[in-house]
CHARMM internal coordinates of N, CA and C (Angstrom, degrees):
IC EDIT
DIST 1 N 1 CA 1.4451
DIST 1 CA 1 C 1.5244
ANGL 1 N 1 CA 1 C 110.80
DIST 1 C 2 N 1.3206
ANGL 1 CA 1 C 2 N 115.11
DIHE 1 N 1 CA 1 C 2 N -32.97
DIST 2 N 2 CA 1.4561
ANGL 1 C 2 N 2 CA 119.69
DIHE 1 CA 1 C 2 N 2 CA 179.19
DIST 2 CA 2 C 1.5323
ANGL 2 N 2 CA 2 C 110.70
DIHE 1 C 2 N 2 CA 2 C -64.98
DIST 2 C 3 N 1.3272
ANGL 2 CA 2 C 3 N 116.41
DIHE 2 N 2 CA 2 C 3 N -43.02
DIST 3 N 3 CA 1.4677
ANGL 2 C 3 N 3 CA 120.16
DIHE 2 CA 2 C 3 N 3 CA 178.29
DIST 3 CA 3 C 1.5225
ANGL 3 N 3 CA 3 C 111.11
DIHE 2 C 3 N 3 CA 3 C -62.60
DIST 3 C 4 N 1.3185
ANGL 3 CA 3 C 4 N 116.34
DIHE 3 N 3 CA 3 C 4 N -41.10
DIST 4 N 4 CA 1.4586
ANGL 3 C 4 N 4 CA 120.61
DIHE 3 CA 3 C 4 N 4 CA 179.00
DIST 4 CA 4 C 1.5259
ANGL 4 N 4 CA 4 C 110.71
DIHE 3 C 4 N 4 CA 4 C -61.19
DIST 4 C 5 N 1.3218
ANGL 4 CA 4 C 5 N 117.16
DIHE 4 N 4 CA 4 C 5 N -44.43
DIST 5 N 5 CA 1.4622
ANGL 4 C 5 N 5 CA 121.41
DIHE 4 CA 4 C 5 N 5 CA 180.00
DIST 5 CA 5 C 1.5162
ANGL 5 N 5 CA 5 C 112.56
DIHE 4 C 5 N 5 CA 5 C -63.14
DIST 5 C 6 N 1.3196
ANGL 5 CA 5 C 6 N 116.44
DIHE 5 N 5 CA 5 C 6 N -45.33
DIST 6 N 6 CA 1.4587
ANGL 5 C 6 N 6 CA 119.43
DIHE 5 CA 5 C 6 N 6 CA 178.82
DIST 6 CA 6 C 1.5275
ANGL 6 N 6 CA 6 C 111.44
DIHE 5 C 6 N 6 CA 6 C -68.79
DIST 6 C 7 N 1.3261
ANGL 6 CA 6 C 7 N 116.39
DIHE 6 N 6 CA 6 C 7 N -35.38
DIST 7 N 7 CA 1.4631
ANGL 6 C 7 N 7 CA 119.71
DIHE 6 CA 6 C 7 N 7 CA 176.01
DIST 7 CA 7 C 1.5145
ANGL 7 N 7 CA 7 C 111.69
DIHE 6 C 7 N 7 CA 7 C -63.54
DIST 7 C 8 N 1.3268
ANGL 7 CA 7 C 8 N 116.24
DIHE 7 N 7 CA 7 C 8 N -43.27
DIST 8 N 8 CA 1.4606
ANGL 7 C 8 N 8 CA 120.85
DIHE 7 CA 7 C 8 N 8 CA 177.92
DIST 8 CA 8 C 1.5270
ANGL 8 N 8 CA 8 C 111.20
DIHE 7 C 8 N 8 CA 8 C -64.87
DIST 8 C 9 N 1.3135
ANGL 8 CA 8 C 9 N 116.72
DIHE 8 N 8 CA 8 C 9 N -40.69
DIST 9 N 9 CA 1.4634
ANGL 8 C 9 N 9 CA 120.39
DIHE 8 CA 8 C 9 N 9 CA 177.27
DIST 9 CA 9 C 1.5293
ANGL 9 N 9 CA 9 C 110.97
DIHE 8 C 9 N 9 CA 9 C -63.11
DIST 9 C 10 N 1.3237
ANGL 9 CA 9 C 10 N 116.90
DIHE 9 N 9 CA 9 C 10 N -43.96
DIST 10 N 10 CA 1.4616
ANGL 9 C 10 N 10 CA 120.72
DIHE 9 CA 9 C 10 N 10 CA 176.93
DIST 10 CA 10 C 1.5113
ANGL 10 N 10 CA 10 C 112.19
DIHE 9 C 10 N 10 CA 10 C -62.15
DIST 10 C 11 N 1.3243
ANGL 10 CA 10 C 11 N 116.28
DIHE 10 N 10 CA 10 C 11 N -38.40
DIST 11 N 11 CA 1.4560
ANGL 10 C 11 N 11 CA 121.62
DIHE 10 CA 10 C 11 N 11 CA 177.94
DIST 11 CA 11 C 1.5227
ANGL 11 N 11 CA 11 C 110.78
DIHE 10 C 11 N 11 CA 11 C -63.58
DIST 11 C 12 N 1.3319
ANGL 11 CA 11 C 12 N 116.19
DIHE 11 N 11 CA 11 C 12 N -46.82
DIST 12 N 12 CA 1.4629
ANGL 11 C 12 N 12 CA 120.90
DIHE 11 CA 11 C 12 N 12 CA -177.03
DIST 12 CA 12 C 1.5238
ANGL 12 N 12 CA 12 C 113.14
DIHE 11 C 12 N 12 CA 12 C -70.95
DIST 12 C 13 N 1.3134
ANGL 12 CA 12 C 13 N 117.32
DIHE 12 N 12 CA 12 C 13 N -28.86
DIST 13 N 13 CA 1.4615
ANGL 12 C 13 N 13 CA 120.14
DIHE 12 CA 12 C 13 N 13 CA 178.04
DIST 13 CA 13 C 1.5261
ANGL 13 N 13 CA 13 C 112.30
DIHE 12 C 13 N 13 CA 13 C -89.15
DIST 13 C 14 N 1.3191
ANGL 13 CA 13 C 14 N 116.99
DIHE 13 N 13 CA 13 C 14 N -29.91
DIST 14 N 14 CA 1.4614
ANGL 13 C 14 N 14 CA 120.89
DIHE 13 CA 13 C 14 N 14 CA -176.76
DIST 14 CA 14 C 1.5142
ANGL 14 N 14 CA 14 C 113.44
DIHE 13 C 14 N 14 CA 14 C -67.36
DIST 14 C 15 N 1.3340
ANGL 14 CA 14 C 15 N 116.69
DIHE 14 N 14 CA 14 C 15 N -39.43
DIST 15 N 15 CA 1.4626
ANGL 14 C 15 N 15 CA 119.60
DIHE 14 CA 14 C 15 N 15 CA -177.94
DIST 15 CA 15 C 1.5302
ANGL 15 N 15 CA 15 C 112.63
DIHE 14 C 15 N 15 CA 15 C -62.08
DIST 15 C 16 N 1.3360
ANGL 15 CA 15 C 16 N 119.62
DIHE 15 N 15 CA 15 C 16 N -56.80
DIST 16 N 16 CA 1.4709
ANGL 15 C 16 N 16 CA 117.93
DIHE 15 CA 15 C 16 N 16 CA -176.83
DIST 16 CA 16 C 1.5193
ANGL 16 N 16 CA 16 C 113.50
DIHE 15 C 16 N 16 CA 16 C -66.51
DIST 16 C 17 N 1.3215
ANGL 16 CA 16 C 17 N 117.41
DIHE 16 N 16 CA 16 C 17 N -34.92
DIST 17 N 17 CA 1.4687
ANGL 16 C 17 N 17 CA 119.37
DIHE 16 CA 16 C 17 N 17 CA 179.29
DIST 17 CA 17 C 1.5227
ANGL 17 N 17 CA 17 C 109.99
DIHE 16 C 17 N 17 CA 17 C -63.37
DIST 17 C 18 N 1.3329
ANGL 17 CA 17 C 18 N 117.34
DIHE 17 N 17 CA 17 C 18 N -49.37
DIST 18 N 18 CA 1.4625
ANGL 17 C 18 N 18 CA 120.71
DIHE 17 CA 17 C 18 N 18 CA -179.48
DIST 18 CA 18 C 1.5274
ANGL 18 N 18 CA 18 C 111.41
DIHE 17 C 18 N 18 CA 18 C -65.59
DIST 18 C 19 N 1.3229
ANGL 18 CA 18 C 19 N 117.23
DIHE 18 N 18 CA 18 C 19 N -38.26
DIST 19 N 19 CA 1.4622
ANGL 18 C 19 N 19 CA 120.33
DIHE 18 CA 18 C 19 N 19 CA -179.31
DIST 19 CA 19 C 1.5269
ANGL 19 N 19 CA 19 C 111.46
DIHE 18 C 19 N 19 CA 19 C -66.23
DIST 19 C 20 N 1.3315
ANGL 19 CA 19 C 20 N 117.82
DIHE 19 N 19 CA 19 C 20 N -45.40
DIST 20 N 20 CA 1.4642
ANGL 19 C 20 N 20 CA 120.26
DIHE 19 CA 19 C 20 N 20 CA -179.60
DIST 20 CA 20 C 1.5215
ANGL 20 N 20 CA 20 C 112.08
DIHE 19 C 20 N 20 CA 20 C -68.17
DIST 20 C 21 N 1.3159
ANGL 20 CA 20 C 21 N 116.69
DIHE 20 N 20 CA 20 C 21 N -44.43
DIST 21 N 21 CA 1.4682
ANGL 20 C 21 N 21 CA 119.80
DIHE 20 CA 20 C 21 N 21 CA 179.00
DIST 21 CA 21 C 1.5258
ANGL 21 N 21 CA 21 C 109.86
DIHE 20 C 21 N 21 CA 21 C -63.76
DIST 21 C 22 N 1.3266
ANGL 21 CA 21 C 22 N 116.71
DIHE 21 N 21 CA 21 C 22 N -43.90
DIST 22 N 22 CA 1.4603
ANGL 21 C 22 N 22 CA 120.69
DIHE 21 CA 21 C 22 N 22 CA 178.72
DIST 22 CA 22 C 1.5134
ANGL 22 N 22 CA 22 C 112.55
DIHE 21 C 22 N 22 CA 22 C -62.24
DIST 22 C 23 N 1.3264
ANGL 22 CA 22 C 23 N 116.82
DIHE 22 N 22 CA 22 C 23 N -40.70
DIST 23 N 23 CA 1.4615
ANGL 22 C 23 N 23 CA 120.63
DIHE 22 CA 22 C 23 N 23 CA 179.49
DIST 23 CA 23 C 1.5242
ANGL 23 N 23 CA 23 C 110.93
DIHE 22 C 23 N 23 CA 23 C -58.86
DIST 23 C 24 N 1.3199
ANGL 23 CA 23 C 24 N 116.11
DIHE 23 N 23 CA 23 C 24 N -48.84
DIST 24 N 24 CA 1.4575
ANGL 23 C 24 N 24 CA 118.76
DIHE 23 CA 23 C 24 N 24 CA -177.17
DIST 24 CA 24 C 1.5246
ANGL 24 N 24 CA 24 C 112.38
DIHE 23 C 24 N 24 CA 24 C -71.73
DIST 24 C 25 N 1.3209
ANGL 24 CA 24 C 25 N 118.03
DIHE 24 N 24 CA 24 C 25 N -32.04
DIST 25 N 25 CA 1.4650
ANGL 24 C 25 N 25 CA 119.70
DIHE 24 CA 24 C 25 N 25 CA 175.96
DIST 25 CA 25 C 1.5252
ANGL 25 N 25 CA 25 C 111.34
DIHE 24 C 25 N 25 CA 25 C -68.53
DIST 25 C 26 N 1.3154
ANGL 25 CA 25 C 26 N 117.46
DIHE 25 N 25 CA 25 C 26 N -38.92
DIST 26 N 26 CA 1.4622
ANGL 25 C 26 N 26 CA 119.98
DIHE 25 CA 25 C 26 N 26 CA 177.74
DIST 26 CA 26 C 1.5195
ANGL 26 N 26 CA 26 C 110.14
DIHE 25 C 26 N 26 CA 26 C -67.53
DIST 26 C 27 N 1.3221
ANGL 26 CA 26 C 27 N 117.38
DIHE 26 N 26 CA 26 C 27 N -41.90
DIST 27 N 27 CA 1.4700
ANGL 26 C 27 N 27 CA 120.30
DIHE 26 CA 26 C 27 N 27 CA 176.38
DIST 27 CA 27 C 1.5256
ANGL 27 N 27 CA 27 C 111.06
DIHE 26 C 27 N 27 CA 27 C -59.29
DIST 27 C 28 N 1.3109
ANGL 27 CA 27 C 28 N 116.37
DIHE 27 N 27 CA 27 C 28 N -37.43
DIST 28 N 28 CA 1.4582
ANGL 27 C 28 N 28 CA 121.30
DIHE 27 CA 27 C 28 N 28 CA -177.39
DIST 28 CA 28 C 1.5234
ANGL 28 N 28 CA 28 C 112.60
DIHE 27 C 28 N 28 CA 28 C -77.78
DIST 28 C 29 N 1.3243
ANGL 28 CA 28 C 29 N 117.87
DIHE 28 N 28 CA 28 C 29 N -39.03
DIST 29 N 29 CA 1.4595
ANGL 28 C 29 N 29 CA 120.87
DIHE 28 CA 28 C 29 N 29 CA -168.62
DIST 29 CA 29 C 1.5260
ANGL 29 N 29 CA 29 C 115.32
DIHE 28 C 29 N 29 CA 29 C -106.94
DIST 29 C 30 N 1.3168
ANGL 29 CA 29 C 30 N 119.23
DIHE 29 N 29 CA 29 C 30 N -10.01
DIST 30 N 30 CA 1.4579
ANGL 29 C 30 N 30 CA 120.78
DIHE 29 CA 29 C 30 N 30 CA -175.67
DIST 30 CA 30 C 1.5237
ANGL 30 N 30 CA 30 C 111.03
DIHE 29 C 30 N 30 CA 30 C -73.38
DIST 30 C 31 N 1.3295
ANGL 30 CA 30 C 31 N 115.10
DIHE 30 N 30 CA 30 C 31 N 140.37
DIST 31 N 31 CA 1.4642
ANGL 30 C 31 N 31 CA 119.83
DIHE 30 CA 30 C 31 N 31 CA 176.92
DIST 31 CA 31 C 1.5279
ANGL 31 N 31 CA 31 C 111.63
DIHE 30 C 31 N 31 CA 31 C -93.05
DIST 31 C 32 N 1.3154
ANGL 31 CA 31 C 32 N 117.71
DIHE 31 N 31 CA 31 C 32 N 0.81
DIST 32 N 32 CA 1.4578
ANGL 31 C 32 N 32 CA 122.79
DIHE 31 CA 31 C 32 N 32 CA 179.43
DIST 32 CA 32 C 1.5293
ANGL 32 N 32 CA 32 C 109.21
DIHE 31 C 32 N 32 CA 32 C -68.05
DIST 32 C 33 N 1.3141
ANGL 32 CA 32 C 33 N 117.30
DIHE 32 N 32 CA 32 C 33 N 125.88
DIST 33 N 33 CA 1.4656
ANGL 32 C 33 N 33 CA 121.36
DIHE 32 CA 32 C 33 N 33 CA -176.73
DIST 33 CA 33 C 1.5275
ANGL 33 N 33 CA 33 C 113.58
DIHE 32 C 33 N 33 CA 33 C -97.68
DIST 33 C 34 N 1.3229
ANGL 33 CA 33 C 34 N 118.19
DIHE 33 N 33 CA 33 C 34 N -22.90
DIST 34 N 34 CA 1.4612
ANGL 33 C 34 N 34 CA 120.28
DIHE 33 CA 33 C 34 N 34 CA -169.91
DIST 34 CA 34 C 1.5244
ANGL 34 N 34 CA 34 C 113.92
DIHE 33 C 34 N 34 CA 34 C -91.96
DIST 34 C 35 N 1.3078
ANGL 34 CA 34 C 35 N 117.21
DIHE 34 N 34 CA 34 C 35 N -43.59
DIST 35 N 35 CA 1.4630
ANGL 34 C 35 N 35 CA 119.15
DIHE 34 CA 34 C 35 N 35 CA -176.40
DIST 35 CA 35 C 1.5256
ANGL 35 N 35 CA 35 C 111.06
DIHE 34 C 35 N 35 CA 35 C -138.90
DIST 35 C 36 N 1.2985
ANGL 35 CA 35 C 36 N 115.49
DIHE 35 N 35 CA 35 C 36 N 52.93
DIST 36 N 36 CA 1.4638
ANGL 35 C 36 N 36 CA 121.55
DIHE 35 CA 35 C 36 N 36 CA -178.36
DIST 36 CA 36 C 1.5287
ANGL 36 N 36 CA 36 C 111.62
DIHE 35 C 36 N 36 CA 36 C -60.86
DIST 36 C 37 N 1.3211
ANGL 36 CA 36 C 37 N 117.31
DIHE 36 N 36 CA 36 C 37 N -40.17
DIST 37 N 37 CA 1.4658
ANGL 36 C 37 N 37 CA 119.51
DIHE 36 CA 36 C 37 N 37 CA -178.30
DIST 37 CA 37 C 1.5293
ANGL 37 N 37 CA 37 C 111.48
DIHE 36 C 37 N 37 CA 37 C -67.37
DIST 37 C 38 N 1.3328
ANGL 37 CA 37 C 38 N 117.10
DIHE 37 N 37 CA 37 C 38 N -36.58
DIST 38 N 38 CA 1.4656
ANGL 37 C 38 N 38 CA 120.23
DIHE 37 CA 37 C 38 N 38 CA 177.42
DIST 38 CA 38 C 1.5221
ANGL 38 N 38 CA 38 C 109.89
DIHE 37 C 38 N 38 CA 38 C -68.46
DIST 38 C 39 N 1.3218
ANGL 38 CA 38 C 39 N 116.57
DIHE 38 N 38 CA 38 C 39 N -42.76
DIST 39 N 39 CA 1.4659
ANGL 38 C 39 N 39 CA 120.63
DIHE 38 CA 38 C 39 N 39 CA 177.06
DIST 39 CA 39 C 1.5269
ANGL 39 N 39 CA 39 C 110.57
DIHE 38 C 39 N 39 CA 39 C -58.85
DIST 39 C 40 N 1.3156
ANGL 39 CA 39 C 40 N 116.58
DIHE 39 N 39 CA 39 C 40 N -44.79
DIST 40 N 40 CA 1.4642
ANGL 39 C 40 N 40 CA 120.78
DIHE 39 CA 39 C 40 N 40 CA -179.16
DIST 40 CA 40 C 1.5265
ANGL 40 N 40 CA 40 C 111.11
DIHE 39 C 40 N 40 CA 40 C -65.26
DIST 40 C 41 N 1.3121
ANGL 40 CA 40 C 41 N 117.31
DIHE 40 N 40 CA 40 C 41 N -43.47
DIST 41 N 41 CA 1.4647
ANGL 40 C 41 N 41 CA 120.71
DIHE 40 CA 40 C 41 N 41 CA -178.41
DIST 41 CA 41 C 1.5243
ANGL 41 N 41 CA 41 C 111.87
DIHE 40 C 41 N 41 CA 41 C -66.18
DIST 41 C 42 N 1.3203
ANGL 41 CA 41 C 42 N 117.03
DIHE 41 N 41 CA 41 C 42 N -46.52
DIST 42 N 42 CA 1.4673
ANGL 41 C 42 N 42 CA 120.36
DIHE 41 CA 41 C 42 N 42 CA -177.54
DIST 42 CA 42 C 1.5279
ANGL 42 N 42 CA 42 C 111.50
DIHE 41 C 42 N 42 CA 42 C -68.89
DIST 42 C 43 N 1.3124
ANGL 42 CA 42 C 43 N 117.18
DIHE 42 N 42 CA 42 C 43 N -41.75
DIST 43 N 43 CA 1.4620
ANGL 42 C 43 N 43 CA 119.89
DIHE 42 CA 42 C 43 N 43 CA 179.44
DIST 43 CA 43 C 1.5202
ANGL 43 N 43 CA 43 C 110.55
DIHE 42 C 43 N 43 CA 43 C -66.53
DIST 43 C 44 N 1.3129
ANGL 43 CA 43 C 44 N 117.25
DIHE 43 N 43 CA 43 C 44 N -39.33
DIST 44 N 44 CA 1.4650
ANGL 43 C 44 N 44 CA 120.48
DIHE 43 CA 43 C 44 N 44 CA 178.71
DIST 44 CA 44 C 1.5189
ANGL 44 N 44 CA 44 C 111.64
DIHE 43 C 44 N 44 CA 44 C -65.96
DIST 44 C 45 N 1.3130
ANGL 44 CA 44 C 45 N 116.47
DIHE 44 N 44 CA 44 C 45 N -45.46
DIST 45 N 45 CA 1.4630
ANGL 44 C 45 N 45 CA 120.30
DIHE 44 CA 44 C 45 N 45 CA -175.21
DIST 45 CA 45 C 1.5223
ANGL 45 N 45 CA 45 C 113.32
DIHE 44 C 45 N 45 CA 45 C -73.14
DIST 45 C 46 N 1.3306
ANGL 45 CA 45 C 46 N 117.26
DIHE 45 N 45 CA 45 C 46 N -36.87
DIST 46 N 46 CA 1.4598
ANGL 45 C 46 N 46 CA 119.66
DIHE 45 CA 45 C 46 N 46 CA -170.85
DIST 46 CA 46 C 1.5215
ANGL 46 N 46 CA 46 C 115.25
DIHE 45 C 46 N 46 CA 46 C -109.73
DIST 46 C 47 N 1.3254
ANGL 46 CA 46 C 47 N 118.67
DIHE 46 N 46 CA 46 C 47 N -9.85
DIST 47 N 47 CA 1.4681
ANGL 46 C 47 N 47 CA 120.53
DIHE 46 CA 46 C 47 N 47 CA 179.08
DIST 47 CA 47 C 1.5226
ANGL 47 N 47 CA 47 C 110.62
DIHE 46 C 47 N 47 CA 47 C -121.83
DIST 47 C 48 N 1.3101
ANGL 47 CA 47 C 48 N 116.70
DIHE 47 N 47 CA 47 C 48 N -61.15
DIST 48 N 48 CA 1.4631
ANGL 47 C 48 N 48 CA 120.25
DIHE 47 CA 47 C 48 N 48 CA -172.77
DIST 48 CA 48 C 1.5240
ANGL 48 N 48 CA 48 C 112.84
DIHE 47 C 48 N 48 CA 48 C -73.72
DIST 48 C 49 N 1.3130
ANGL 48 CA 48 C 49 N 117.88
DIHE 48 N 48 CA 48 C 49 N -37.82
DIST 49 N 49 CA 1.4627
ANGL 48 C 49 N 49 CA 120.47
DIHE 48 CA 48 C 49 N 49 CA 177.59
DIST 49 CA 49 C 1.5185
ANGL 49 N 49 CA 49 C 112.78
DIHE 48 C 49 N 49 CA 49 C -61.26
DIST 49 C 50 N 1.3445
ANGL 49 CA 49 C 50 N 117.98
DIHE 49 N 49 CA 49 C 50 N -53.07
DIST 50 N 50 CA 1.4673
ANGL 49 C 50 N 50 CA 118.56
DIHE 49 CA 49 C 50 N 50 CA 176.95
DIST 50 CA 50 C 1.5269
ANGL 50 N 50 CA 50 C 113.62
DIHE 49 C 50 N 50 CA 50 C -62.35
DIST 50 C 51 N 1.3281
ANGL 50 CA 50 C 51 N 117.40
DIHE 50 N 50 CA 50 C 51 N -34.67
DIST 51 N 51 CA 1.4688
ANGL 50 C 51 N 51 CA 119.39
DIHE 50 CA 50 C 51 N 51 CA 176.64
DIST 51 CA 51 C 1.5256
ANGL 51 N 51 CA 51 C 110.43
DIHE 50 C 51 N 51 CA 51 C -64.55
DIST 51 C 52 N 1.3262
ANGL 51 CA 51 C 52 N 116.90
DIHE 51 N 51 CA 51 C 52 N -42.17
DIST 52 N 52 CA 1.4644
ANGL 51 C 52 N 52 CA 120.58
DIHE 51 CA 51 C 52 N 52 CA 176.93
DIST 52 CA 52 C 1.5143
ANGL 52 N 52 CA 52 C 112.40
DIHE 51 C 52 N 52 CA 52 C -64.87
DIST 52 C 53 N 1.3382
ANGL 52 CA 52 C 53 N 116.80
DIHE 52 N 52 CA 52 C 53 N -36.72
DIST 53 N 53 CA 1.4628
ANGL 52 C 53 N 53 CA 120.59
DIHE 52 CA 52 C 53 N 53 CA 177.41
DIST 53 CA 53 C 1.5206
ANGL 53 N 53 CA 53 C 110.77
DIHE 52 C 53 N 53 CA 53 C -65.48
DIST 53 C 54 N 1.3231
ANGL 53 CA 53 C 54 N 116.73
DIHE 53 N 53 CA 53 C 54 N -41.34
DIST 54 N 54 CA 1.4625
ANGL 53 C 54 N 54 CA 120.59
DIHE 53 CA 53 C 54 N 54 CA 178.94
DIST 54 CA 54 C 1.5236
ANGL 54 N 54 CA 54 C 111.14
DIHE 53 C 54 N 54 CA 54 C -65.89
DIST 54 C 55 N 1.3137
ANGL 54 CA 54 C 55 N 116.94
DIHE 54 N 54 CA 54 C 55 N -42.82
DIST 55 N 55 CA 1.4644
ANGL 54 C 55 N 55 CA 120.71
DIHE 54 CA 54 C 55 N 55 CA 177.13
DIST 55 CA 55 C 1.5261
ANGL 55 N 55 CA 55 C 110.27
DIHE 54 C 55 N 55 CA 55 C -63.70
DIST 55 C 56 N 1.3296
ANGL 55 CA 55 C 56 N 116.99
DIHE 55 N 55 CA 55 C 56 N -42.43
DIST 56 N 56 CA 1.4610
ANGL 55 C 56 N 56 CA 120.62
DIHE 55 CA 55 C 56 N 56 CA 177.84
DIST 56 CA 56 C 1.5146
ANGL 56 N 56 CA 56 C 112.54
DIHE 55 C 56 N 56 CA 56 C -63.74
DIST 56 C 57 N 1.3319
ANGL 56 CA 56 C 57 N 116.87
DIHE 56 N 56 CA 56 C 57 N -38.38
DIST 57 N 57 CA 1.4614
ANGL 56 C 57 N 57 CA 121.38
DIHE 56 CA 56 C 57 N 57 CA 178.07
DIST 57 CA 57 C 1.5235
ANGL 57 N 57 CA 57 C 110.94
DIHE 56 C 57 N 57 CA 57 C -63.12
DIST 57 C 58 N 1.3216
ANGL 57 CA 57 C 58 N 116.44
DIHE 57 N 57 CA 57 C 58 N -48.92
DIST 58 N 58 CA 1.4681
ANGL 57 C 58 N 58 CA 120.57
DIHE 57 CA 57 C 58 N 58 CA -179.58
DIST 58 CA 58 C 1.5231
ANGL 58 N 58 CA 58 C 110.53
DIHE 57 C 58 N 58 CA 58 C -63.78
DIST 58 C 59 N 1.3325
ANGL 58 CA 58 C 59 N 116.99
DIHE 58 N 58 CA 58 C 59 N -44.27
DIST 59 N 59 CA 1.4677
ANGL 58 C 59 N 59 CA 120.10
DIHE 58 CA 58 C 59 N 59 CA 179.36
DIST 59 CA 59 C 1.5241
ANGL 59 N 59 CA 59 C 110.96
DIHE 58 C 59 N 59 CA 59 C -63.54
DIST 59 C 60 N 1.3234
ANGL 59 CA 59 C 60 N 117.47
DIHE 59 N 59 CA 59 C 60 N -40.32
DIST 60 N 60 CA 1.4599
ANGL 59 C 60 N 60 CA 120.58
DIHE 59 CA 59 C 60 N 60 CA 178.29
DIST 60 CA 60 C 1.5142
ANGL 60 N 60 CA 60 C 112.61
DIHE 59 C 60 N 60 CA 60 C -64.44
DIST 60 C 61 N 1.3242
ANGL 60 CA 60 C 61 N 116.86
DIHE 60 N 60 CA 60 C 61 N -40.38
DIST 61 N 61 CA 1.4661
ANGL 60 C 61 N 61 CA 120.40
DIHE 60 CA 60 C 61 N 61 CA 178.15
DIST 61 CA 61 C 1.5200
ANGL 61 N 61 CA 61 C 110.63
DIHE 60 C 61 N 61 CA 61 C -65.97
DIST 61 C 62 N 1.3247
ANGL 61 CA 61 C 62 N 116.81
DIHE 61 N 61 CA 61 C 62 N -42.32
DIST 62 N 62 CA 1.4682
ANGL 61 C 62 N 62 CA 120.18
DIHE 61 CA 61 C 62 N 62 CA -179.22
DIST 62 CA 62 C 1.5233
ANGL 62 N 62 CA 62 C 110.84
DIHE 61 C 62 N 62 CA 62 C -67.04
DIST 62 C 63 N 1.3252
ANGL 62 CA 62 C 63 N 117.06
DIHE 62 N 62 CA 62 C 63 N -50.58
DIST 63 N 63 CA 1.4630
ANGL 62 C 63 N 63 CA 119.69
DIHE 62 CA 62 C 63 N 63 CA -176.05
DIST 63 CA 63 C 1.5232
ANGL 63 N 63 CA 63 C 112.63
DIHE 62 C 63 N 63 CA 63 C -77.30
DIST 63 C 64 N 1.3114
ANGL 63 CA 63 C 64 N 117.73
DIHE 63 N 63 CA 63 C 64 N -24.25
DIST 64 N 64 CA 1.4560
ANGL 63 C 64 N 64 CA 120.81
DIHE 63 CA 63 C 64 N 64 CA 178.37
DIST 64 CA 64 C 1.5113
ANGL 64 N 64 CA 64 C 113.30
DIHE 63 C 64 N 64 CA 64 C -73.14
DIST 64 C 65 N 1.3009
ANGL 64 CA 64 C 65 N 117.18
DIHE 64 N 64 CA 64 C 65 N -21.22
DIST 65 N 65 CA 1.4521
ANGL 64 C 65 N 65 CA 120.34
DIHE 64 CA 64 C 65 N 65 CA -178.44
DIST 65 CA 65 C 1.5068
ANGL 65 N 65 CA 65 C 114.32
DIHE 64 C 65 N 65 CA 65 C -87.61
DIST 65 C 66 N 1.3018
ANGL 65 CA 65 C 66 N 116.67
DIHE 65 N 65 CA 65 C 66 N -13.34
DIST 66 N 66 CA 1.4571
ANGL 65 C 66 N 66 CA 119.84
DIHE 65 CA 65 C 66 N 66 CA -178.52
DIST 66 CA 66 C 1.5125
ANGL 66 N 66 CA 66 C 110.71
DIHE 65 C 66 N 66 CA 66 C -80.95
DIST 66 C 67 N 1.2972
ANGL 66 CA 66 C 67 N 114.78
DIHE 66 N 66 CA 66 C 67 N 134.65
DIST 67 N 67 CA 1.4588
ANGL 66 C 67 N 67 CA 120.62
DIHE 66 CA 66 C 67 N 67 CA 174.35
DIST 67 CA 67 C 1.5174
ANGL 67 N 67 CA 67 C 107.29
DIHE 66 C 67 N 67 CA 67 C -120.70
DIST 67 C 68 N 1.2929
ANGL 67 CA 67 C 68 N 115.30
DIHE 67 N 67 CA 67 C 68 N 137.21
DIST 68 N 68 CA 1.4596
ANGL 67 C 68 N 68 CA 118.01
DIHE 67 CA 67 C 68 N 68 CA 179.09
DIST 68 CA 68 C 1.5201
ANGL 68 N 68 CA 68 C 108.77
DIHE 67 C 68 N 68 CA 68 C -74.57
DIST 68 C 69 N 1.3005
ANGL 68 CA 68 C 69 N 115.19
DIHE 68 N 68 CA 68 C 69 N 124.86
DIST 69 N 69 CA 1.4645
ANGL 68 C 69 N 69 CA 119.53
DIHE 68 CA 68 C 69 N 69 CA 179.39
DIST 69 CA 69 C 1.5178
ANGL 69 N 69 CA 69 C 108.47
DIHE 68 C 69 N 69 CA 69 C -115.29
DIST 69 C 70 N 1.2916
ANGL 69 CA 69 C 70 N 114.90
DIHE 69 N 69 CA 69 C 70 N 129.81
DIST 70 N 70 CA 1.4639
ANGL 69 C 70 N 70 CA 120.60
DIHE 69 CA 69 C 70 N 70 CA -179.17
DIST 70 CA 70 C 1.5209
ANGL 70 N 70 CA 70 C 108.74
DIHE 69 C 70 N 70 CA 70 C -101.71
DIST 70 C 71 N 1.2824
ANGL 70 CA 70 C 71 N 114.18
DIHE 70 N 70 CA 70 C 71 N 133.23
DIST 71 N 71 CA 1.4578
ANGL 70 C 71 N 71 CA 119.64
DIHE 70 CA 70 C 71 N 71 CA 176.20
DIST 71 CA 71 C 1.5133
ANGL 71 N 71 CA 71 C 107.38
DIHE 70 C 71 N 71 CA 71 C -101.23
DIST 71 C 72 N 1.3287
ANGL 71 CA 71 C 72 N 115.48
DIHE 71 N 71 CA 71 C 72 N 119.61
DIST 72 N 72 CA 1.4715
ANGL 71 C 72 N 72 CA 119.37
DIHE 71 CA 71 C 72 N 72 CA -178.66
DIST 72 CA 72 C 1.5011
ANGL 72 N 72 CA 72 C 111.10
DIHE 71 C 72 N 72 CA 72 C -92.43
END
COOR INIT
IC SEED 1 N 1 CA 1 C
IC BUILD
């Protein structure tokens, strides 16, 4: 259950972080002159956001499953 919770948290945080960062990077670096804002919005919403959510999900599952064990 712990892995599921951390995976869900990573999923929910990964999407908006990747989408916002991607949007501003595309606005900054794109050579498109005619519809740069549309390119940034569509790429952020449909490519970078889901990729960030998937990365966040995997990272949450991996890090959520680890328990610190102390050896006495």
